[in-house]
Structure formats: C-alpha cells, structure tokens
C-alpha positions as semicolon CSV with decimal commas, in nm:
position;residue;x (nm);y (nm);z (nm)
1;M;8,785;18,236;22,307
2;K;8,789;18,150;22,678
3;V;8,571;17,950;22,915
4;D;8,602;18,034;23,284
5;D;8,947;18,193;23,223
6;W;9,078;17,893;23,029
7;E;9,186;17,943;22,669
8;V;9,006;17,730;22,410
9;I;9,239;17,616;22,132
10;A;9,126;17,479;21,796
11;V;9,320;17,181;21,661
12;N;9,262;17,118;21,291
13;T;9,595;17,001;21,144
14;N;9,786;16,676;21,182
15;Q;10,104;16,858;21,284
16;H;9,933;17,061;21,556
17;L;9,779;16,746;21,700
18;A;10,112;16,560;21,687
19;D;10,291;16,846;21,866
20;L;10,027;16,853;22,139
21;C;10,039;16,476;22,183
22;A;10,413;16,498;22,243
23;E;10,341;16,744;22,526
24;W;10,048;16,546;22,666
25;A;10,253;16,225;22,683
26;G;10,427;16,358;22,993
27;L;10,107;16,434;23,184
28;S;9,937;16,217;23,443
29;A;9,580;16,295;23,330
30;L;9,385;16,428;23,033
31;A;9,013;16,507;23,032
32;L;8,825;16,382;22,726
33;D;8,478;16,415;22,579
34;T;8,323;16,369;22,236
35;E;8,038;16,511;22,032
36;F;7,883;16,291;21,767
37;M;7,586;16,236;21,539
38;R;7,387;15,917;21,497
39;T;7,068;15,940;21,295
40;N;7,058;15,707;20,996
41;T;7,380;15,512;21,047
42;F;7,485;15,212;21,254
43;Y;7,804;15,373;21,376
44;P;7,799;15,716;21,540
45;K;7,994;15,981;21,349
46;L;8,257;16,169;21,546
47;G;8,192;16,542;21,515
48;L;8,432;16,687;21,770
49;L;8,682;16,561;22,026
50;Q;8,751;16,772;22,333
51;I;9,062;16,752;22,549
52;S;9,168;16,938;22,862
53;D;9,520;16,923;23,005
54;G;9,429;17,095;23,331
55;S;9,488;17,450;23,210
56;H;9,360;17,469;22,850
57;C;9,072;17,325;22,647
58;Y;9,145;17,182;22,303
59;L;8,880;17,121;22,038
60;I;9,005;16,866;21,784
61;D;8,824;16,866;21,449
62;P;8,795;16,505;21,323
63;L;8,679;16,629;20,983
64;E;9,023;16,785;20,931
65;I;9,250;16,534;21,106
66;S;9,367;16,235;20,902
67;D;9,656;16,105;21,115
68;W;9,539;15,991;21,457
69;Q;9,839;15,774;21,542
70;P;10,009;16,026;21,776
71;F;9,684;16,058;21,967
72;T;9,595;15,688;21,986
73;E;9,949;15,612;22,104
74;L;9,858;15,804;22,419
75;F;9,594;15,538;22,487
76;D;9,872;15,282;22,536
77;S;10,024;15,473;22,825
78;T;10,002;15,305;23,165
79;T;10,072;15,632;23,346
80;L;9,825;15,860;23,168
81;V;9,465;15,850;23,293
82;F;9,183;15,979;23,073
83;I;8,904;16,150;23,268
84;L;8,552;16,114;23,127
85;H;8,199;16,154;23,255
86;S;7,961;15,869;23,168
87;A;8,224;15,710;22,948
88;G;8,022;15,429;22,788
89;E;7,920;15,591;22,458
90;D;8,246;15,783;22,429
91;L;8,452;15,465;22,462
92;V;8,249;15,281;22,197
93;L;8,284;15,583;21,968
94;L;8,660;15,598;22,021
95;F;8,693;15,226;21,950
96;T;8,482;15,230;21,634
97;S;8,627;15,560;21,506
98;L;8,993;15,536;21,610
99;G;9,035;15,164;21,674
100;K;9,145;15,196;22,036
101;V;9,036;15,287;22,386
102;P;9,259;15,418;22,666
103;T;9,438;15,180;22,900
104;Q;9,313;15,371;23,204
105;I;9,008;15,589;23,263
106;F;8,853;15,776;23,553
107;D;8,476;15,797;23,503
108;T;8,342;16,076;23,723
109;Q;7,984;15,951;23,694
110;I;8,081;15,608;23,825
111;A;8,289;15,765;24,101
112;A;7,988;15,974;24,206
113;A;7,771;15,661;24,214
114;F;8,019;15,485;24,444
115;L;8,000;15,787;24,674
116;G;7,622;15,784;24,703
117;H;7,549;16,075;24,467
118;G;7,308;15,877;24,248
119;F;7,352;15,622;23,972
120;S;7,341;15,844;23,662
121;L;7,417;16,196;23,782
122;S;7,464;16,429;23,486
123;Y;7,784;16,622;23,426
124;Q;7,606;16,952;23,491
125;A;7,454;16,823;23,816
126;L;7,787;16,689;23,939
127;V;7,970;17,013;23,854
128;K;7,703;17,204;24,046
129;K;7,722;16,965;24,340
130;E;8,102;16,950;24,364
131;L;8,208;17,293;24,236
132;D;7,892;17,505;24,259
133;K;7,924;17,597;23,889
134;D;7,627;17,629;23,651
135;I;7,657;17,482;23,302
136;E;7,390;17,526;23,036
137;K;7,296;17,236;22,810
138;D;7,125;17,415;22,523
139;E;7,347;17,263;22,250
140;T;7,269;16,898;22,327
141;R;7,088;16,840;21,997
142;S;7,329;17,036;21,780
143;D;7,448;16,919;21,441
144;W;7,813;16,844;21,522
145;L;7,898;16,759;21,163
146;Q;7,811;17,105;21,031
147;R;8,089;17,350;20,958
148;P;8,159;17,605;21,078
149;L;8,049;17,523;21,431
150;T;7,886;17,813;21,612
151;E;8,049;17,992;21,903
152;A;7,776;17,854;22,128
153;Q;7,863;17,498;22,019
154;L;8,233;17,555;22,077
155;R;8,173;17,701;22,421
156;Y;7,942;17,414;22,516
157;A;8,197;17,158;22,397
158;A;8,484;17,321;22,587
159;L;8,285;17,337;22,911
160;D;8,230;16,963;22,893
161;V;8,599;16,907;22,976
162;R;8,672;17,230;23,167
163;Y;8,596;17,092;23,515
164;L;8,685;16,724;23,485
165;H;9,031;16,755;23,643
166;E;8,892;16,934;23,948
167;M;8,614;16,681;23,988
168;M;8,852;16,387;23,960
169;D;9,073;16,530;24,233
170;R;8,777;16,569;24,469
171;L;8,617;16,236;24,390
172;Q;8,944;16,044;24,405
173;T;9,008;16,175;24,755
174;E;8,658;16,070;24,864
175;L;8,701;15,723;24,711
176;E;9,027;15,670;24,896
177;R;8,876;15,794;25,221
178;S;8,583;15,553;25,188
179;E;8,810;15,265;25,076
180;K;8,622;15,213;24,749
181;T;8,907;15,280;24,507
182;A;8,956;14,914;24,412
183;W;8,586;14,866;24,336
184;F;8,583;15,186;24,132
185;E;8,889;15,088;23,931
186;G;8,737;14,748;23,862
187;E;8,422;14,910;23,728
188;C;8,620;15,146;23,503
189;A;8,813;14,847;23,366
190;Q;8,482;14,674;23,296
191;Q;8,363;14,977;23,096
192;L;8,671;14,951;22,877
193;A;8,612;14,579;22,822
194;I;8,247;14,637;22,728
195;A;8,343;14,900;22,468
196;I;8,579;14,657;22,296
197;E;8,334;14,368;22,321
198;T;8,070;14,556;22,120
199;E;8,275;14,494;21,806
200;A;8,366;14,134;21,888
201;P;8,191;13,872;21,670
202;S;8,161;13,650;21,978
203;A;7,919;13,905;22,126
204;W;7,711;13,918;21,807
205;Q;7,663;13,541;21,829
206;E;7,449;13,591;22,139
207;N;7,226;13,873;22,010
208;Y;6,951;13,635;21,902
209;K;6,871;13,577;22,270
210;T;6,745;13,934;22,304
211;I;6,480;13,897;22,032
212;S;6,129;13,889;22,177
213;N;5,971;13,542;22,201
214;A;6,293;13,364;22,102
215;W;6,229;13,126;22,393
216;R;5,926;12,990;22,208
217;L;6,141;12,842;21,930
218;D;6,265;12,485;21,925
219;I;6,633;12,407;21,875
220;R;6,613;12,423;21,495
221;G;6,427;12,753;21,511
222;L;6,686;12,897;21,751
223;T;6,967;12,785;21,521
224;L;6,804;12,966;21,229
225;L;6,736;13,274;21,441
226;Q;7,098;13,286;21,558
227;R;7,222;13,269;21,199
228;L;6,979;13,537;21,084
229;S;7,064;13,764;21,375
230;Y;7,435;13,724;21,309
231;W;7,381;13,798;20,938
232;R;7,201;14,118;21,035
233;E;7,490;14,224;21,258
234;L;7,733;14,183;20,970
235;Q;7,507;14,366;20,725
236;A;7,441;14,656;20,962
237;R;7,813;14,714;21,005
238;R;7,910;14,665;20,642
239;R;7,635;14,895;20,518
240;D;7,655;15,127;20,821
241;K;7,279;15,124;20,870
242;P;7,067;15,069;21,183
243;R;6,973;14,707;21,249
244;S;6,603;14,777;21,197
245;W;6,681;14,911;20,850
246;I;6,831;14,575;20,759
247;A;6,555;14,361;20,915
248;K;6,327;14,403;21,213
249;D;6,332;14,164;21,510
250;A;5,979;14,046;21,430
251;E;6,083;13,962;21,074
252;L;6,377;13,752;21,185
253;F;6,163;13,571;21,441
254;G;5,890;13,512;21,183
255;I;6,136;13,361;20,937
256;A;6,297;13,135;21,197
257;D;5,960;13,021;21,333
258;H;5,815;12,949;20,988
259;M;6,121;12,784;20,835
260;A;6,195;12,563;21,138
261;S;5,906;12,334;21,047
262;K;5,989;12,308;20,677
263;P;6,181;12,010;20,539
264;T;6,385;12,234;20,312
265;L;6,504;12,594;20,319
266;D;6,385;12,732;19,987
267;L;6,262;13,061;19,849
268;Q;5,906;12,940;19,809
269;H;5,871;12,867;20,180
270;L;6,043;13,194;20,263
271;M;5,799;13,394;20,051
272;N;5,512;13,258;20,261
273;V;5,635;13,416;20,585
274;S;5,361;13,669;20,659
275;E;5,561;13,873;20,911
276;V;5,825;13,972;20,655
277;S;5,798;14,277;20,433
278;K;5,793;14,222;20,057
279;G;6,087;14,456;20,019
280;L;6,307;14,244;20,246
281;L;6,209;13,924;20,066
282;Q;6,263;14,072;19,721
283;N;6,595;14,240;19,802
284;Q;6,747;13,998;20,050
285;G;6,563;13,668;20,004
286;A;6,856;13,481;19,854
287;R;7,096;13,618;20,116
288;L;6,860;13,520;20,397
289;L;6,848;13,164;20,268
290;K;7,226;13,152;20,237
291;A;7,265;13,285;20,591
292;M;7,039;13,011;20,726
293;E;7,205;12,736;20,524
294;Q;7,570;12,835;20,548
295;P;7,671;13,029;20,858
296;T;7,992;13,231;20,833
297;D;8,321;13,103;20,970
298;D;8,284;13,334;21,271
299;L;7,963;13,164;21,381
300;P;8,023;12,840;21,574
301;E;7,859;12,521;21,458
302;Q;7,733;12,415;21,802
303;V;7,356;12,407;21,841
304;P;7,210;12,678;22,066
305;E;7,056;12,564;22,391
306;K;6,683;12,597;22,446
307;L;6,607;12,933;22,603
308;S;6,421;12,960;22,932
309;P;6,056;13,070;22,919
310;P;5,933;13,380;23,104
311;M;6,001;13,381;23,477
312;S;5,810;13,146;23,700
313;I;5,634;13,278;24,010
314;E;5,910;13,118;24,221
315;L;6,186;13,291;24,024
316;R;6,009;13,626;24,046
317;G;6,010;13,590;24,423
318;I;6,382;13,514;24,422
319;I;6,450;13,819;24,204
320;K;6,258;14,046;24,440
321;A;6,446;13,905;24,738
322;C;6,779;13,961;24,560
323;Q;6,679;14,315;24,473
324;K;6,590;14,378;24,837
325;V;6,925;14,262;24,973
326;T;7,101;14,458;24,699
327;R;6,928;14,780;24,809
328;E;7,006;14,708;25,174
329;M;7,372;14,643;25,105
330;A;7,399;14,951;24,883
331;D;7,253;15,162;25,164
332;E;7,508;15,018;25,408
333;L;7,791;15,100;25,167
334;S;7,650;15,443;25,070
335;I;7,658;15,364;24,699
336;A;7,387;15,378;24,435
337;P;7,183;15,052;24,438
338;E;7,181;15,046;24,055
339;L;7,560;15,048;24,058
340;L;7,576;14,742;24,280
341;A;7,329;14,543;24,070
342;R;7,052;14,642;23,832
343;K;6,761;14,409;23,758
344;R;6,909;14,289;23,427
345;Q;7,231;14,198;23,608
346;I;7,044;14,005;23,876
347;L;6,854;13,824;23,603
348;A;7,185;13,728;23,440
349;V;7,310;13,580;23,769
350;L;6,987;13,380;23,806
351;S;6,963;13,280;23,438
352;D;7,071;12,918;23,499
353;L;6,899;12,873;23,833
354;E;6,590;12,686;23,714
355;S;6,772;12,467;23,463
356;R;7,101;12,396;23,643
357;R;7,039;12,511;24,002
358;E;7,347;12,731;24,001
359;L;7,427;13,102;23,991
360;N;7,602;13,257;23,694
361;W;7,868;13,506;23,812
362;E;8,009;13,620;23,480
363;G;8,077;13,946;23,298
364;D;8,008;14,260;23,496
365;M;7,872;14,059;23,792
366;A;8,209;13,902;23,856
367;G;8,475;14,070;24,064
368;W;8,369;14,310;24,338
369;R;7,995;14,254;24,286
370;K;8,030;13,878;24,332
371;E;8,246;13,939;24,639
372;L;7,972;14,146;24,799
373;L;7,656;13,965;24,687
374;Q;7,737;13,597;24,642
375;E;7,677;13,487;24,999
376;K;7,344;13,674;25,025
377;F;7,218;13,545;24,691
378;E;7,315;13,188;24,773
379;Q;7,127;13,210;25,102
380;I;6,814;13,327;24,917
381;T;6,830;13,058;24,648
382;A;6,905;12,785;24,904
383;R;6,588;12,869;25,094
384;K;6,379;12,846;24,774
385;Q;6,512;12,510;24,657
C-alpha cells in the first residue's frame, strides 16, 4: 500500500519495532500521530500509532506490541524532534499509555498560529494551505480498536503523518524569519509539561475549584469538596471510568454543602442529601464518608482558601480591556490572538486581583506571554485601582 508515492509499512511485532527504532535513533526528526478510542473509559485507548521518517509511513499496532522500551527510549533523545499537529491529546495519550512523552516536539498547529494562520487550523487545512494537497477526513469516527482495520482506515492514518516533515520545514523557516522561534519552542515545552501534569496528584488537588458554585461554600464546605473531588479523581483512574460515572459535580457539591453544617460526618446525614442519587449513596456512602474524614496522604492538610465570587462589574471591565490589548498586540505580531492569551488565561492572571491586588503570572502565562503582556496589563489594573 502507498500514499502519495510513500510506502506504508505495518509494524506488528516487537522485533520489527525494535529494529526500526535502532534506525530512527540516528534521525533528526520523526513525525508522529495517534488514533484512539474513548467512549466509556477514563483513559483513551491507543488504537494505532503512526510514524513517518521522511520517506516511509509506519503503522504500529499497539494491540500486538508488548515491548515499547525501544520506542520510548527515543523520547529521551535531545537531538530527535517529534513532529505532531495539535499535540495536546496525543501527548496525554502517550504519557498515560506508554509512560513518557518526547523531550522535544514541533507542533505544526502551534507554529501556524504563531505565523498568523489561525489558532486551531486543522491538519487538512494546513496541508492545503502550505502544500496545496487535499486530504479527506471520512474516517474520523472509526473504531480504531477493531481488527482488521480497513484499507480506508489505514490510508487515512498514514496520510496523517505523510506531510508533517514538509510542513515543519516550511513553518520552521517562517518562524526563524519572523524571529518567533524562541516563543514557539517555549509553547511546545509548555505542551509537554501540561501532558505530564494531567497525571500529577498535585493537579488533582485543585480540581474542586472548577465545580460550579464552589465559591458559595464556606471553608469547611470547600475542604469537604476538595476531599470528595480528589477521591473521585482516584476512583476514576483506578476504575478507568469517566468522572461523571463515579459522581457528578452537582452530587459532590450537594454533599459538601449539606455536610458542612453538620456537627458530625455520619451516614444518616449523608443519606439526607437530596442532590445525590440513591445508587451513589448505597454503593459508595461509606467511602464518601471516609474520603471526607480521612484524606489520602497525597492530599495536603492545609485548609483551602475561600474562592472568589463571580466577577464584579469592575473586574469585567478590566478583563475586556486586557482582551482588547491582547488582540491589538497579536495583530501587531501577526499571531493568533487566542495563542497570545485566551479568556481563561486572562482570568487566571487576574484571579488574585480583587483579593490581593496583584497579578498572577504562573503556568502557561509565564515566560514569553508575561514578557509581552505584563506592562500593558499592569497599566490597565493600575488605572482601575
């Protein structure tokens, strides 16, 4: 089988993969993509892994491969760059399935955003724009865990890595010409960090903050909600089920809100929480009580801080002003405004403004984004104080 004159090679034995990895170790770049399924599980299931070395496409069958060490050792290389398009989901999948992510990546979608081609340009659209090639996407909803895979699936999968080398070469030249390489590399490094952080217990400790109306709870209620949310994270991973299958957000909030006012945490009080399904109470009632009473060793003992209520009128005005200067600066730099700062990122920077009167430049708003936006944001907030 061939795609655009490139041979497509099936890889379904450990020895074949090991032999190829020995060859790939001497290359400067490999294109990578994945196909997966995620319907009734917490973790996506790897259905196919595609590689291109610049002259061939390789389709690695994860249902047949049992020894991934030769492949994951390539991730440790500081001279081998993995080329992906919209790498976020692929990196999380690699980390949860294989336990590692590459040391270096080149994300063609991010590169395109830095060059003013739009924030989330699809692979097909970018291939058309850069190479004037048409790629069909009629296998997007395929069952990638079925065997045998159809010829149409195999062709679709191979095409997803067929043009990545060519696109990287073009985009890399444009990034260098526009002097945006350092920003781009910083953003790719951030994508790698985010993929690893998804499986870090320290990140799960903060998930309670995303539950609707959590800001309404007092300190005791927030403490209970944090413990319940963390328990759900552990259960979802151990049982490999979606979070909502373990417990819904509204149920966790209802429990925390109801139990916060009770002198004791007991099953009788828990059974009176109207927002919780009978099935959850019957099957998990004792575990819910234990989670609230005895947090795991991974969960710190410090009391959560009171969350800020919905935005004030003043803060909404500051956000709009920050969004405006972000768009203006993005236009000046010819990059996608969403790449410079999306609304959720601006909100994160302003999260401590009303309580502490300071900006919070952490996470993905540190580095090059802070360098570009800090002065403008500080001017806006200074005028409002």
